[in-house]
N, C-alpha and C positions, 0 to 999 in steps of 0.2 A: 425606401419604398420598393426598389427593385429586389432587394434581398428578401422582402416579405411577399413578393409576387403581386405588388400593387403598382398602380400608375397614378400620377396626379390627376385630379378631377377638375383642374383649372390652372390658371397661370400663377407663377411665382409672385410672392408679395414680400414686402418688408414693412413691418409695423414698428413705429418709433414711439416709445413711451414718453419721450420728452424731446424737445428741440435738441439738435446736435450740441454736445458739450464734451468735456473730457471727463469720463469716458462716454462713448455712445451707449445708449440703452435701447436696443432694438432686437427684433426677432425676424428671421427669414422663414418662410414657410410655403407650403403648397396645400391647396384644398384637397381633401381626400374623401372618398365615398364612405369609408368606415375607419374606425380608430386603428392605429398602428400599435405594435408592441414596442414600447420605448427601448431605445438602444443608444447607450452613451448619452450624448447631449441632444439626441433626437427624441423629442417627446410630443405627445398630443397637446394641442392648445385650441383655443377658440378666439375668433375676433369678436369683441363685444359689439352689441347693437348700439350704434352711435349715430348722431346727426353729423353729417359732413357737408362741406362745400367741395364740389368735385369738378375737375377739368381733365382733359386729356392733352398731354404734351406730345408733340411729334418732333423728333429730331434726335441727335446723338445724346447719349447719356450724360456727356459732359455739360450739356445745356440745362440739365435739371437744376443746377445751382442758380440759374436765373429764373427758371419757371416757378420755383417755390415762392420766392419773394413776390412775384406777380400775383400768385394766388392769395398770398397773405394780404396784399394790398386790397384785393377784392373783398376779402373777409372783413377787413377794417373799414372799408368804404361802406359796407352794409351794416356795420356796427354789431356784428356777431361777437359773442364772448368766446375768446380763444381758450383752448385747454392745454395747448402745447403738444398734443398728440397728433400724429398723422401717419398715413401709410401710402405706399406706392404699390401699384399692381402692374406688372410688366406684360403688356398686351401682345407684344411681338417677341418672337424668339430670335436672337441675333444669329443663330445657326441657320434659320430659315429665311430671315429678312436681312440680306447682306449689307445693304446700303444704310448706314446709320441715320441718314436724314429721313428714313422711313420707319424708324423705331417709334413705337407708341407706348407711352407710360401714363397710366391713370393716376392722378394725384388726388388724395383725399385728405382734406384738412378738417380735423374734428373740432366741432364747435359745441357750446353748451346749448341744449335744446330749450332752456327756460326762457 
């Protein structure tokens, strides 16, 4: 982005096409105001419009491994149909928010809208 004179238009995210397995299948990205010129592995993409169950986890990134199963339990409690896809959006920047217990991560669990 910097090489093209652009800045992110929002917080970084990671979109996972399926639950973690070997190998992982996910994308890292930043929202942008306009399309970029592809460069190497950096390409334009879009997040699909989807129905999600969302929560915000506050704490160190190492705690995400416990936060995701808690969200999955909620999805199953409500009897939503799971798709296996999910994404995280990092609401705080660790360069700006130094104390890990104050890091905030939005968790989005994709469910079938039918």
